Every structure is written in structure tokens, then in C-alpha cells.
N, C-alpha and C positions, 0 to 999 in steps of 0.2 A: 385538674385545670392542666397537669403535665402530660397526662395521657393523651389531652386533647389536642395539646400542641405537637407531641408527636405524630400523632394520627395525621394532622394537618400536613406537618412535613414530610412523611412519607409519602401522600397523596401528590404533594407539591413536586418532588421528588419524581416519581413516577411520570409525572407530566411533563417535566422538563428535561429527562434522562431517560432516554428509549431503554428498554432490557433488551440485550442478546444473548440469545441462544446459544451454549457452548458450541454445538454443532456448527452453526453459524458461523462463528468467530472464527473456527478454524479456518472454513471454507473462504474468509476474506482475507487470510493472509497471502503474501504475495512476494515473490524473490524476484530482485532486479539484480542484471549483471552489466557491466559497461563495454560495449563492444567496440573496435576499431575496425572501420571497413576501408575500404579501396576508394580511389579517387571517383568513381562513378555510382557509389552507394548512397549519396545524398548527404545530408548535415553537414556542408562544406563549411559553415559559421563556426563550427564546433571540432573542427580538424577532422572530420568525417567519423565522429565519435558519438554513441548514441547507447540508450538503457535499452535492454530488452526484458521483457517481465514473465513469469511463470507461476501459477499457483504453487503454493508450497507443498502441498501432496503431489506433486508433479502434475504434466502436461506438455503441451507445445509451448515455444518459446515464442512471443509476438513481440513487435516494435511498441516500445512506450514513447521514447521522447528523445531527440537531440539533446545532448549534453556537453560540459567540458568535465570529462572524467577521466580517471586512470583505467586504461582498458584493462580487462581481467578481476575489476575491483567489483564488489557487488554487497547485496545487503538483503535480509528479510523483515517484513513487518508486515 
């Protein structure tokens, strides 16, 4: 009976939580950095500050979103 319940739980877990390949998890990692722009740079509502993003493994920085952040601060997830 216990073995049947464990098998059922394992199948339910597989249905509800997708498996992620380890190499795919690394590719999904992104780093964000807060940037302070000039008066013509956009994001006026946030004092011309925004986050730019870059894949953790490197690559070009791209605009992410306007934000009330401290220029130069950042994080990776």
C-alpha cells in the first residue's frame, strides 16, 4: 500500500512540477544592474533610473524596466 502511495505521489509531482535540465537552469540565470541615465534617457518617473539585464554567462546588456533603484546596485537570479 505504501509503495502504491509513493508511486502515485511521484507521478503527481511530475505532473505539477516540471523537471528542469541542469544546463537549462544555468541558461535561465540573469543578472540585473541599476543604471542612472541622463535627462533624455527615458524613465522620468523613476528619476531616469532603470535596470538593464544580461545572461549570467555574459552577453550584451539590454534594457529591462524602469525602477526606483540605487545606481550601480545589482543582483543575479
